[in-house]
N, CA, C and O atoms as a printed pandas DataFrame, in Angstrom:
     atom_number atom_name residue_name chain_id  residue_number  x_coord  y_coord  z_coord
0              1         N          MET        A               1   20.774  -29.572   36.689
1              2        CA          MET        A               1   19.605  -29.190   35.914
2              3         C          MET        A               1   19.549  -27.670   35.869
3              4         O          MET        A               1   19.582  -27.015   36.911
4              5         N          SER        A               2   19.464  -27.106   34.669
5              6        CA          SER        A               2   19.406  -25.651   34.556
6              7         C          SER        A               2   17.960  -25.195   34.434
7              8         O          SER        A               2   17.097  -25.919   33.940
8              9         N          ILE        A               3   17.725  -23.992   34.891
9             10        CA          ILE        A               3   16.392  -23.398   34.800
10            11         C          ILE        A               3   16.425  -22.370   33.676
11            12         O          ILE        A               3   17.228  -21.437   33.705
12            13         N          LEU        A               4   15.547  -22.542   32.678
13            14        CA          LEU        A               4   15.497  -21.636   31.544
14            15         C          LEU        A               4   14.641  -20.425   31.866
15            16         O          LEU        A               4   13.616  -20.556   32.536
16            17         N          PRO        A               5   15.043  -19.244   31.400
17            18        CA          PRO        A               5   14.199  -18.063   31.591
18            19         C          PRO        A               5   12.838  -18.263   30.925
19            20         O          PRO        A               5   12.733  -18.949   29.908
20            21         N          ALA        A               6   11.816  -17.670   31.495
21            22        CA          ALA        A               6   10.444  -17.824   30.998
22            23         C          ALA        A               6   10.317  -17.383   29.546
23            24         O          ALA        A               6    9.592  -18.010   28.775
24            25         N          ARG        A               7   11.013  -16.308   29.160
25            26        CA          ARG        A               7   10.926  -15.839   27.773
26            27         C          ARG        A               7   11.473  -16.866   26.789
27            28         O          ARG        A               7   10.928  -17.034   25.698
28            29         N          LEU        A               8   12.536  -17.547   27.167
29            30        CA          LEU        A               8   13.113  -18.565   26.302
30            31         C          LEU        A               8   12.165  -19.751   26.139
31            32         O          LEU        A               8   12.023  -20.298   25.045
32            33         N          VAL        A               9   11.514  -20.144   27.242
33            34        CA          VAL        A               9   10.544  -21.238   27.183
34            35         C          VAL        A               9    9.374  -20.851   26.284
35            36         O          VAL        A               9    8.934  -21.658   25.466
36            37         N          LEU        A              10    8.859  -19.614   26.425
37            38        CA          LEU        A              10    7.755  -19.148   25.601
38            39         C          LEU        A              10    8.167  -19.091   24.135
39            40         O          LEU        A              10    7.389  -19.479   23.263
40            41         N          ALA        A              11    9.382  -18.613   23.848
41            42        CA          ALA        A              11    9.860  -18.548   22.460
42            43         C          ALA        A              11    9.934  -19.948   21.858
43            44         O          ALA        A              11    9.541  -20.150   20.709
44            45         N          ALA        A              12   10.433  -20.912   22.622
45            46        CA          ALA        A              12   10.515  -22.288   22.131
46            47         C          ALA        A              12    9.122  -22.846   21.877
47            48         O          ALA        A              12    8.911  -23.561   20.897
48            49         N          ALA        A              13    8.169  -22.530   22.748
49            50        CA          ALA        A              13    6.789  -23.005   22.570
50            51         C          ALA        A              13    6.166  -22.370   21.329
51            52         O          ALA        A              13    5.402  -23.017   20.614
52            53         N          CYS        A              14    6.489  -21.117   21.077
53            54        CA          CYS        A              14    5.963  -20.438   19.886
54            55         C          CYS        A              14    6.477  -21.112   18.624
55            56         O          CYS        A              14    5.711  -21.389   17.701
56            57         N          ILE        A              15    7.782  -21.376   18.590
57            58        CA          ILE        A              15    8.380  -22.011   17.421
58            59         C          ILE        A              15    7.756  -23.379   17.182
59            60         O          ILE        A              15    7.517  -23.771   16.040
60            61         N          ALA        A              16    7.495  -24.100   18.266
61            62        CA          ALA        A              16    6.911  -25.435   18.145
62            63         C          ALA        A              16    5.408  -25.388   17.899
63            64         O          ALA        A              16    4.793  -26.420   17.630
64            65         N          GLY        A              17    4.803  -24.191   17.989
65            66        CA          GLY        A              17    3.362  -24.060   17.770
66            67         C          GLY        A              17    2.541  -24.628   18.914
67            68         O          GLY        A              17    1.414  -25.080   18.713
68            69         N          LEU        A              18    3.109  -24.603   20.125
69            70        CA          LEU        A              18    2.437  -25.218   21.270
70            71         C          LEU        A              18    1.584  -24.265   22.093
71            72         O          LEU        A              18    0.919  -24.704   23.032
72            73         N          THR        A              19    1.581  -22.993   21.778
73            74        CA          THR        A              19    0.800  -22.041   22.580
74            75         C          THR        A              19    0.177  -20.975   21.698
75            76         O          THR        A              19    0.736  -20.602   20.666
76            77         N          ALA        A              20   -0.988  -20.488   22.112
77            78        CA          ALA        A              20   -1.661  -19.419   21.372
78            79         C          ALA        A              20   -1.139  -18.050   21.771
79            80         O          ALA        A              20   -1.478  -17.053   21.133
80            81         N          ALA        A              21   -0.316  -17.982   22.820
81            82        CA          ALA        A              21    0.200  -16.701   23.294
82            83         C          ALA        A              21    1.070  -16.009   22.255
83            84         O          ALA        A              21    1.318  -14.808   22.366
84            85         N          CYS        A              22    1.529  -16.728   21.265
85            86        CA          CYS        A              22    2.414  -16.168   20.243
86            87         C          CYS        A              22    1.651  -15.464   19.137
87            88         O          CYS        A              22    2.242  -14.716   18.359
88            89         N          SER        A              23    0.378  -15.687   19.058
89            90        CA          SER        A              23   -0.387  -15.140   17.953
90            91         C          SER        A              23   -1.093  -13.845   18.326
91            92         O          SER        A              23   -2.191  -13.565   17.844
92            93         N          ALA        A              24   -0.459  -13.062   19.183
93            94        CA          ALA        A              24   -1.039  -11.775   19.536
94            95         C          ALA        A              24   -1.178  -10.936   18.278
95            96         O          ALA        A              24   -0.254  -10.886   17.467
96            97         N          PRO        A              25   -2.314  -10.277   18.100
97            98        CA          PRO        A              25   -2.522   -9.527   16.869
98            99         C          PRO        A              25   -1.570   -8.351   16.763
99           100         O          PRO        A              25   -1.270   -7.681   17.751
100          101         N          GLY        A              26   -1.093   -8.108   15.525
101          102        CA          GLY        A              26   -0.279   -6.930   15.253
102          103         C          GLY        A              26   -1.203   -5.754   14.975
103          104         O          GLY        A              26   -2.415   -5.857   15.167
104          105         N          PRO        A              27   -0.644   -4.646   14.528
105          106        CA          PRO        A              27   -1.487   -3.502   14.219
106          107         C          PRO        A              27   -2.484   -3.863   13.111
107          108         O          PRO        A              27   -2.115   -4.445   12.090
108          109         N          ALA        A              28   -3.724   -3.513   13.330
109          110        CA          ALA        A              28   -4.773   -3.825   12.349
110          111         C          ALA        A              28   -4.573   -2.961   11.119
111          112         O          ALA        A              28   -4.101   -1.828   11.208
112          113         N          GLY        A              29   -4.936   -3.508    9.979
113          114        CA          GLY        A              29   -4.748   -2.770    8.741
114          115         C          GLY        A              29   -5.930   -2.902    7.811
115          116         O          GLY        A              29   -6.949   -3.510    8.137
116          117         N          GLY        A              30   -5.764   -2.324    6.662
117          118        CA          GLY        A              30   -6.778   -2.356    5.622
118          119         C          GLY        A              30   -6.092   -2.376    4.274
119          120         O          GLY        A              30   -4.870   -2.492    4.191
120          121         N          THR        A              31   -6.874   -2.264    3.228
121          122        CA          THR        A              31   -6.347   -2.326    1.869
122          123         C          THR        A              31   -6.541   -0.988    1.168
123          124         O          THR        A              31   -7.608   -0.377    1.244
124          125         N          LEU        A              32   -5.497   -0.549    0.490
125          126        CA          LEU        A              32   -5.569    0.643   -0.355
126          127         C          LEU        A              32   -5.407    0.165   -1.792
127          128         O          LEU        A              32   -4.464   -0.559   -2.113
128          129         N          HIS        A              33   -6.322    0.569   -2.641
129          130        CA          HIS        A              33   -6.261    0.154   -4.041
130          131         C          HIS        A              33   -6.702    1.295   -4.928
131          132         O          HIS        A              33   -7.264    2.284   -4.457
132          133         N          GLY        A              34   -6.443    1.151   -6.223
133          134        CA          GLY        A              34   -6.859    2.176   -7.174
134          135         C          GLY        A              34   -6.231    1.937   -8.527
135          136         O          GLY        A              34   -5.786    0.834   -8.847
136          137         N          HIS        A              35   -6.205    3.000   -9.316
137          138        CA          HIS        A              35   -5.658    2.954  -10.671
138          139         C          HIS        A              35   -4.643    4.070  -10.857
139          140         O          HIS        A              35   -4.665    5.082  -10.155
140          141         N          LEU        A              36   -3.766    3.864  -11.806
141          142        CA          LEU        A              36   -2.868    4.903  -12.282
142          143         C          LEU        A              36   -3.425    5.328  -13.637
143          144         O          LEU        A              36   -3.438    4.549  -14.590
144          145         N          TYR        A              37   -3.887    6.582  -13.707
145          146        CA          TYR        A              37   -4.561    7.081  -14.911
146          147         C          TYR        A              37   -3.786    8.206  -15.567
147          148         O          TYR        A              37   -3.207    9.056  -14.889
148          149         N          GLY        A              38   -3.778    8.206  -16.891
149          150        CA          GLY        A              38   -3.422    9.386  -17.655
150          151         C          GLY        A              38   -4.736   10.091  -17.969
151          152         O          GLY        A              38   -5.649    9.475  -18.518
152          153         N          ILE        A              39   -4.844   11.384  -17.625
153          154        CA          ILE        A              39   -6.098   12.114  -17.866
154          155         C          ILE        A              39   -5.821   13.381  -18.656
155          156         O          ILE        A              39   -4.710   13.912  -18.644
156          157         N          GLY        A              40   -6.849   13.853  -19.341
157          158        CA          GLY        A              40   -6.736   15.084  -20.113
158          159         C          GLY        A              40   -6.134   14.831  -21.478
159          160         O          GLY        A              40   -6.289   13.751  -22.049
160          161         N          GLY        A              41   -5.441   15.841  -22.001
161          162        CA          GLY        A              41   -4.830   15.723  -23.323
162          163         C          GLY        A              41   -5.841   16.007  -24.419
163          164         O          GLY        A              41   -6.895   16.593  -24.169
164          165         N          PRO        A              42   -5.514   15.587  -25.640
165          166        CA          PRO        A              42   -6.406   15.843  -26.772
166          167         C          PRO        A              42   -7.775   15.190  -26.586
167          168         O          PRO        A              42   -7.914   14.191  -25.880
168          169         N          ALA        A              43   -8.769   15.771  -27.228
169          170        CA          ALA        A              43  -10.131   15.239  -27.134
170          171         C          ALA        A              43  -10.142   13.775  -27.545
171          172         O          ALA        A              43   -9.436   13.407  -28.484
172          173         N          PRO        A              44  -10.902   12.941  -26.888
173          174        CA          PRO        A              44  -11.891   13.269  -25.884
174          175         C          PRO        A              44  -11.317   13.410  -24.475
175          176         O          PRO        A              44  -12.059   13.784  -23.567
176          177         N          GLY        A              45  -10.030   13.130  -24.250
177          178        CA          GLY        A              45   -9.413   13.347  -22.946
178          179         C          GLY        A              45   -9.887   12.406  -21.851
179          180         O          GLY        A              45   -9.811   12.746  -20.670
180          181         N          LEU        A              46  -10.365   11.255  -22.214
181          182        CA          LEU        A              46  -10.857   10.291  -21.229
182          183         C          LEU        A              46   -9.707    9.663  -20.448
183          184         O          LEU        A              46   -8.594    9.566  -20.966
184          185         N          PRO        A              47   -9.958    9.236  -19.215
185          186        CA          PRO        A              47   -8.902    8.578  -18.439
186          187         C          PRO        A              47   -8.406    7.314  -19.138
187          188         O          PRO        A              47   -9.190    6.523  -19.663
188          189         N          ARG        A              48   -7.079    7.146  -19.130
189          190        CA          ARG        A              48   -6.458    5.956  -19.699
190          191         C          ARG        A              48   -5.659    5.275  -18.597
191          192         O          ARG        A              48   -4.873    5.925  -17.908
192          193         N          ARG        A              49   -5.855    3.967  -18.425
193          194        CA          ARG        A              49   -5.119    3.216  -17.412
194          195         C          ARG        A              49   -3.700    2.977  -17.913
195          196         O          ARG        A              49   -3.485    2.496  -19.026
196          197         N          TRP        A              50   -2.730    3.329  -17.055
197          198        CA          TRP        A              50   -1.324    3.215  -17.419
198          199         C          TRP        A              50   -0.567    2.291  -16.481
199          200         O          TRP        A              50   -0.942    2.158  -15.316
200          201         N          PRO        A              51    0.501    1.646  -16.967
201          202        CA          PRO        A              51    1.394    0.890  -16.097
202          203         C          PRO        A              51    2.385    1.842  -15.431
203          204         O          PRO        A              51    2.514    2.994  -15.845
204          205         N          GLY        A              52    3.073    1.374  -14.420
205          206        CA          GLY        A              52    4.087    2.179  -13.751
206          207         C          GLY        A              52    4.296    1.715  -12.326
207          208         O          GLY        A              52    4.249    0.520  -12.035
208          209         N          THR        A              53    4.528    2.671  -11.441
209          210        CA          THR        A              53    4.675    2.372  -10.013
210          211         C          THR        A              53    3.894    3.390   -9.206
211          212         O          THR        A              53    3.724    4.535   -9.624
212          213         N          VAL        A              54    3.423    2.963   -8.052
213          214        CA          VAL        A              54    2.764    3.837   -7.090
214          215         C          VAL        A              54    3.569    3.752   -5.799
215          216         O          VAL        A              54    3.921    2.660   -5.352
216          217         N          THR        A              55    3.860    4.909   -5.199
217          218        CA          THR        A              55    4.584    4.967   -3.936
218          219         C          THR        A              55    3.647    5.487   -2.861
219          220         O          THR        A              55    3.030    6.541   -3.014
220          221         N          VAL        A              56    3.546    4.736   -1.770
221          222        CA          VAL        A              56    2.672    5.075   -0.646
222          223         C          VAL        A              56    3.558    5.370    0.556
223          224         O          VAL        A              56    4.368    4.531    0.951
224          225         N          THR        A              57    3.409    6.576    1.150
225          226        CA          THR        A              57    4.195    6.935    2.326
226          227         C          THR        A              57    3.285    7.447    3.431
227          228         O          THR        A              57    2.304    8.149    3.186
228          229         N          GLY        A              58    3.634    7.079    4.638
229          230        CA          GLY        A              58    2.897    7.520    5.824
230          231         C          GLY        A              58    3.810    7.388    7.017
231          232         O          GLY        A              58    5.022    7.245    6.856
232          233         N          SER        A              59    3.263    7.433    8.192
233          234        CA          SER        A              59    4.025    7.366    9.425
234          235         C          SER        A              59    4.854    6.075    9.486
235          236         O          SER        A              59    4.329    5.014    9.825
236          237         N          GLY        A              60    6.130    6.167    9.161
237          238        CA          GLY        A              60    7.020    5.021    9.200
238          239         C          GLY        A              60    6.826    4.013    8.081
239          240         O          GLY        A              60    7.432    2.942    8.116
240          241         N          ILE        A              61    6.001    4.321    7.093
241          242        CA          ILE        A              61    5.702    3.399    5.995
242          243         C          ILE        A              61    6.181    4.010    4.679
243          244         O          ILE        A              61    5.945    5.188    4.410
244          245         N          HIS        A              62    6.851    3.202    3.869
245          246        CA          HIS        A              62    7.238    3.591    2.507
246          247         C          HIS        A              62    7.137    2.330    1.662
247          248         O          HIS        A              62    7.957    1.421    1.793
248          249         N          ARG        A              63    6.136    2.275    0.800
249          250        CA          ARG        A              63    5.930    1.093   -0.044
250          251         C          ARG        A              63    5.872    1.506   -1.506
251          252         O          ARG        A              63    5.205    2.477   -1.866
252          253         N          GLU        A              64    6.571    0.765   -2.334
253          254        CA          GLU        A              64    6.479    0.949   -3.784
254          255         C          GLU        A              64    5.748   -0.254   -4.347
255          256         O          GLU        A              64    6.096   -1.399   -4.061
256          257         N          VAL        A              65    4.728    0.020   -5.153
257          258        CA          VAL        A              65    3.871   -1.020   -5.699
258          259         C          VAL        A              65    3.929   -0.948   -7.223
259          260         O          VAL        A              65    3.773    0.126   -7.805
260          261         N          THR        A              66    4.151   -2.080   -7.857
261          262        CA          THR        A              66    4.159   -2.133   -9.318
262          263         C          THR        A              66    2.724   -2.099   -9.837
263          264         O          THR        A              66    1.843   -2.790   -9.325
264          265         N          VAL        A              67    2.512   -1.286  -10.856
265          266        CA          VAL        A              67    1.205   -1.174  -11.507
266          267         C          VAL        A              67    1.330   -1.826  -12.876
267          268         O          VAL        A              67    2.134   -1.395  -13.703
268          269         N          GLY        A              68    0.539   -2.862  -13.115
269          270        CA          GLY        A              68    0.601   -3.598  -14.380
270          271         C          GLY        A              68   -0.057   -2.857  -15.525
271          272         O          GLY        A              68   -0.504   -1.722  -15.364
272          273         N          PRO        A              69   -0.117   -3.501  -16.690
273          274        CA          PRO        A              69   -0.680   -2.861  -17.879
274          275         C          PRO        A              69   -2.138   -2.445  -17.725
275          276         O          PRO        A              69   -2.593   -1.533  -18.415
276          277         N          GLY        A              70   -2.879   -3.100  -16.831
277          278        CA          GLY        A              70   -4.273   -2.726  -16.595
278          279         C          GLY        A              70   -4.427   -1.498  -15.717
279          280         O          GLY        A              70   -5.541   -1.021  -15.505
280          281         N          GLY        A              71   -3.302   -0.976  -15.196
281          282        CA          GLY        A              71   -3.336    0.259  -14.417
282          283         C          GLY        A              71   -3.798    0.109  -12.982
283          284         O          GLY        A              71   -4.003    1.121  -12.312
284          285         N          THR        A              72   -3.973   -1.115  -12.473
285          286        CA          THR        A              72   -4.487   -1.284  -11.110
286          287         C          THR        A              72   -3.368   -1.618  -10.127
287          288         O          THR        A              72   -2.359   -2.226  -10.486
288          289         N          TYR        A              73   -3.578   -1.200   -8.868
289          290        CA          TYR        A              73   -2.670   -1.565   -7.785
290          291         C          TYR        A              73   -3.493   -1.853   -6.538
291          292         O          TYR        A              73   -4.641   -1.429   -6.414
292          293         N          SER        A              74   -2.871   -2.589   -5.614
293          294        CA          SER        A              74   -3.494   -2.896   -4.328
294          295         C          SER        A              74   -2.390   -3.190   -3.332
295          296         O          SER        A              74   -1.431   -3.891   -3.657
296          297         N          VAL        A              75   -2.514   -2.659   -2.115
297          298        CA          VAL        A              75   -1.513   -2.870   -1.079
298          299         C          VAL        A              75   -2.208   -2.893    0.286
299          300         O          VAL        A              75   -3.121   -2.107    0.538
300          301         N          THR        A              76   -1.767   -3.803    1.163
301          302        CA          THR        A              76   -2.285   -3.871    2.522
302          303         C          THR        A              76   -1.381   -3.020    3.408
303          304         O          THR        A              76   -0.157   -3.142    3.366
304          305         N          LEU        A              77   -2.008   -2.149    4.219
305          306        CA          LEU        A              77   -1.275   -1.198    5.041
306          307         C          LEU        A              77   -1.875   -1.123    6.446
307          308         O          LEU        A              77   -3.046   -1.448    6.639
308          309         N          PRO        A              78   -1.074   -0.694    7.425
309          310        CA          PRO        A              78   -1.653   -0.406    8.733
310          311         C          PRO        A              78   -2.629    0.768    8.619
311          312         O          PRO        A              78   -2.500    1.598    7.719
312          313         N          ALA        A              79   -3.594    0.837    9.519
313          314        CA          ALA        A              79   -4.534    1.964    9.516
314          315         C          ALA        A              79   -3.751    3.269    9.647
315          316         O          ALA        A              79   -2.793    3.354   10.416
316          317         N          GLY        A              80   -4.169    4.290    8.885
317          318        CA          GLY        A              80   -3.493    5.578    8.938
318          319         C          GLY        A              80   -3.752    6.396    7.691
319          320         O          GLY        A              80   -4.544    6.015    6.829
320          321         N          SER        A              81   -3.063    7.537    7.610
321          322        CA          SER        A              81   -3.177    8.444    6.468
322          323         C          SER        A              81   -1.911    8.362    5.629
323          324         O          SER        A              81   -0.804    8.280    6.162
324          325         N          TYR        A              82   -2.085    8.385    4.310
325          326        CA          TYR        A              82   -0.963    8.175    3.400
326          327         C          TYR        A              82   -0.982    9.153    2.234
327          328         O          TYR        A              82   -2.039    9.522    1.721
328          329         N          ALA        A              83    0.223    9.565    1.828
329          330        CA          ALA        A              83    0.408   10.299    0.581
330          331         C          ALA        A              83    0.671    9.254   -0.497
331          332         O          ALA        A              83    1.422    8.303   -0.279
332          333         N          VAL        A              84    0.053    9.434   -1.656
333          334        CA          VAL        A              84    0.198    8.465   -2.747
334          335         C          VAL        A              84    0.597    9.222   -4.010
335          336         O          VAL        A              84   -0.095   10.146   -4.437
336          337         N          VAL        A              85    1.720    8.819   -4.603
337          338        CA          VAL        A              85    2.182    9.401   -5.859
338          339         C          VAL        A              85    2.512    8.258   -6.814
339          340         O          VAL        A              85    2.648    7.108   -6.396
340          341         N          GLY        A              86    2.638    8.584   -8.100
341          342        CA          GLY        A              86    2.938    7.549   -9.075
342          343         C          GLY        A              86    3.838    8.041  -10.172
343          344         O          GLY        A              86    4.041    9.241  -10.361
344          345         N          HIS        A              87    4.377    7.071  -10.897
345          346        CA          HIS        A              87    5.204    7.336  -12.073
346          347         C          HIS        A              87    4.783    6.355  -13.154
347          348         O          HIS        A              87    4.467    5.200  -12.869
348          349         N          SER        A              88    4.782    6.818  -14.381
349          350        CA          SER        A              88    4.507    5.938  -15.511
350          351         C          SER        A              88    5.476    6.275  -16.637
351          352         O          SER        A              88    5.754    7.449  -16.882
352          353         N          PRO        A              89    5.998    5.251  -17.330
353          354        CA          PRO        A              89    6.859    5.546  -18.473
354          355         C          PRO        A              89    6.126    6.325  -19.560
355          356         O          PRO        A              89    6.763    6.966  -20.396
356          357         N          ARG        A              90    4.812    6.279  -19.559
357          358        CA          ARG        A              90    4.027    7.023  -20.540
358          359         C          ARG        A              90    3.894    8.505  -20.183
359          360         O          ARG        A              90    3.397    9.298  -20.983
360          361         N          TYR        A              91    4.339    8.871  -18.981
361          362        CA          TYR        A              91    4.228   10.251  -18.523
362          363         C          TYR        A              91    5.597   10.931  -18.440
363          364         O          TYR        A              91    5.686   12.073  -17.987
364          365         N          GLY        A              92    6.642   10.263  -18.860
365          366        CA          GLY        A              92    7.974   10.850  -18.802
366          367         C          GLY        A              92    8.452   10.969  -17.369
367          368         O          GLY        A              92    8.226   10.075  -16.553
368          369         N          ALA        A              93    9.112   12.073  -17.067
369          370        CA          ALA        A              93    9.685   12.276  -15.738
370          371         C          ALA        A              93    8.700   12.905  -14.757
371          372         O          ALA        A              93    9.057   13.155  -13.606
372          373         N          GLY        A              94    7.469   13.164  -15.191
373          374        CA          GLY        A              94    6.496   13.828  -14.328
374          375         C          GLY        A              94    6.019   12.965  -13.181
375          376         O          GLY        A              94    6.090   11.737  -13.235
376          377         N          LEU        A              95    5.533   13.620  -12.148
377          378        CA          LEU        A              95    5.000   12.950  -10.966
378          379         C          LEU        A              95    3.477   12.977  -11.017
379          380         O          LEU        A              95    2.874   14.034  -11.201
380          381         N          CYS        A              96    2.868   11.823  -10.853
381          382        CA          CYS        A              96    1.410   11.706  -10.857
382          383         C          CYS        A              96    0.936   11.705   -9.407
383          384         O          CYS        A              96    1.621   11.167   -8.537
384          385         N          ARG        A              97   -0.225   12.299   -9.133
385          386        CA          ARG        A              97   -0.664   12.482   -7.747
386          387         C          ARG        A              97   -2.115   12.061   -7.531
387          388         O          ARG        A              97   -2.905   11.951   -8.469
388          389         N          THR        A              98   -2.429   11.832   -6.262
389          390        CA          THR        A              98   -3.822   11.644   -5.863
390          391         C          THR        A              98   -4.340   12.992   -5.382
391          392         O          THR        A              98   -3.571   13.799   -4.860
392          393         N          PRO        A              99   -5.629   13.245   -5.552
393          394        CA          PRO        A              99   -6.186   14.491   -5.006
394          395         C          PRO        A              99   -6.447   14.328   -3.511
395          396         O          PRO        A              99   -7.519   13.870   -3.115
396          397         N          GLY        A             100   -5.476   14.699   -2.681
397          398        CA          GLY        A             100   -5.643   14.608   -1.228
398          399         C          GLY        A             100   -4.893   13.438   -0.625
399          400         O          GLY        A             100   -4.056   12.808   -1.271
400          401         N          VAL        A             101   -5.216   13.163    0.631
401          402        CA          VAL        A             101   -4.566   12.120    1.409
402          403         C          VAL        A             101   -5.460   10.883    1.420
403          404         O          VAL        A             101   -6.681   10.996    1.528
404          405         N          ALA        A             102   -4.853    9.708    1.309
405          406        CA          ALA        A             102   -5.607    8.452    1.380
406          407         C          ALA        A             102   -5.692    8.016    2.833
407          408         O          ALA        A             102   -4.684    8.007    3.539
408          409         N          LYS        A             103   -6.888    7.653    3.287
409          410        CA          LYS        A             103   -7.084    7.211    4.669
410          411         C          LYS        A             103   -7.482    5.747    4.684
411          412         O          LYS        A             103   -8.499    5.361    4.108
412          413         N          VAL        A             104   -6.663    4.929    5.354
413          414        CA          VAL        A             104   -6.914    3.496    5.474
414          415         C          VAL        A             104   -7.438    3.235    6.877
415          416         O          VAL        A             104   -6.828    3.638    7.867
416          417         N          ARG        A             105   -8.584    2.553    6.948
417          418        CA          ARG        A             105   -9.180    2.187    8.238
418          419         C          ARG        A             105   -9.044    0.687    8.441
419          420         O          ARG        A             105   -9.083   -0.091    7.488
420          421         N          SER        A             106   -8.888    0.304    9.670
421          422        CA          SER        A             106   -8.731   -1.102   10.019
422          423         C          SER        A             106   -9.890   -1.942    9.502
423          424         O          SER        A             106  -11.053   -1.627    9.753
424          425         N          GLY        A             107   -9.570   -3.010    8.780
425          426        CA          GLY        A             107  -10.584   -3.922    8.272
426          427         C          GLY        A             107  -11.374   -3.412    7.084
427          428         O          GLY        A             107  -12.344   -4.051    6.678
428          429         N          HIS        A             108  -10.987   -2.279    6.514
429          430        CA          HIS        A             108  -11.722   -1.689    5.399
430          431         C          HIS        A             108  -10.837   -1.539    4.167
431          432         O          HIS        A             108   -9.616   -1.688    4.233
432          433         N          SER        A             109  -11.469   -1.246    3.067
433          434        CA          SER        A             109  -10.796   -0.990    1.810
434          435         C          SER        A             109  -10.997    0.477    1.439
435          436         O          SER        A             109  -12.094    1.015    1.594
436          437         N          ALA        A             110   -9.941    1.120    0.950
437          438        CA          ALA        A             110  -10.030    2.519    0.523
438          439         C          ALA        A             110   -9.485    2.634   -0.900
439          440         O          ALA        A             110   -8.634    1.847   -1.313
440          441         N          THR        A             111   -9.982    3.614   -1.636
441          442        CA          THR        A             111   -9.562    3.832   -3.015
442          443         C          THR        A             111   -8.789    5.141   -3.128
443          444         O          THR        A             111   -9.208    6.169   -2.596
444          445         N          ALA        A             112   -7.654    5.092   -3.827
445          446        CA          ALA        A             112   -6.881    6.299   -4.129
446          447         C          ALA        A             112   -6.385    6.165   -5.561
447          448         O          ALA        A             112   -5.415    5.455   -5.826
448          449         N          ASN        A             113   -7.055    6.852   -6.484
449          450        CA          ASN        A             113   -6.623    6.859   -7.880
450          451         C          ASN        A             113   -5.514    7.888   -8.054
451          452         O          ASN        A             113   -5.584    8.991   -7.512
452          453         N          VAL        A             114   -4.494    7.516   -8.816
453          454        CA          VAL        A             114   -3.332    8.376   -9.051
454          455         C          VAL        A             114   -3.477    8.934  -10.462
455          456         O          VAL        A             114   -3.644    8.183  -11.423
456          457         N          LEU        A             115   -3.412   10.267  -10.577
457          458        CA          LEU        A             115   -3.702   10.946  -11.847
458          459         C          LEU        A             115   -2.466   11.602  -12.441
459          460         O          LEU        A             115   -1.765   12.359  -11.769
460          461         N          CYS        A             116   -2.208   11.302  -13.714
461          462        CA          CYS        A             116   -1.138   11.931  -14.478
462          463         C          CYS        A             116   -1.816   12.900  -15.444
463          464         O          CYS        A             116   -2.408   12.482  -16.439
464          465         N          GLN        A             117   -1.724   14.188  -15.147
465          466        CA          GLN        A             117   -2.431   15.215  -15.932
466          467         C          GLN        A             117   -1.724   15.522  -17.231
467          468         O          GLN        A             117   -0.602   16.028  -17.225
468          469         N          MET        A             118   -2.377   15.219  -18.359
469          470        CA          MET        A             118   -1.829   15.534  -19.671
470          471         C          MET        A             118   -2.294   16.926  -20.089
471          472         O          MET        A             118   -3.363   17.378  -19.679
472          473         N          ARG        A             119   -1.513   17.583  -20.879
473          474        CA          ARG        A             119   -1.881   18.938  -21.352
474          475         C          ARG        A             119   -2.475   18.867  -22.727
475          476         O          ARG        A             119   -2.845   19.895  -23.293
């Protein structure tokens, strides 16, 4: 009769769903959401929601999020501070930015709109 190491027994119990010890919480997170906007340009210069991509980077995090025709995005992230930039085919090769750093708090939702400044 062989004796199995405790870690192996616990891993087998986790796979079988026999213990709650496997469901230890991971890092708490929150949601970052917003819009990708084209702003400025000819009068009236009102914000226009654009499709494209938004890239979110922070401590060990790099996420690319697709932005649909309605211009909205949403991503769940660990709590922390993030730089958010965007690209839209309607803006050419330019980089769209958020004004400042986005801060995500555990269990909360934060907004970071990405702006493509038209001339």
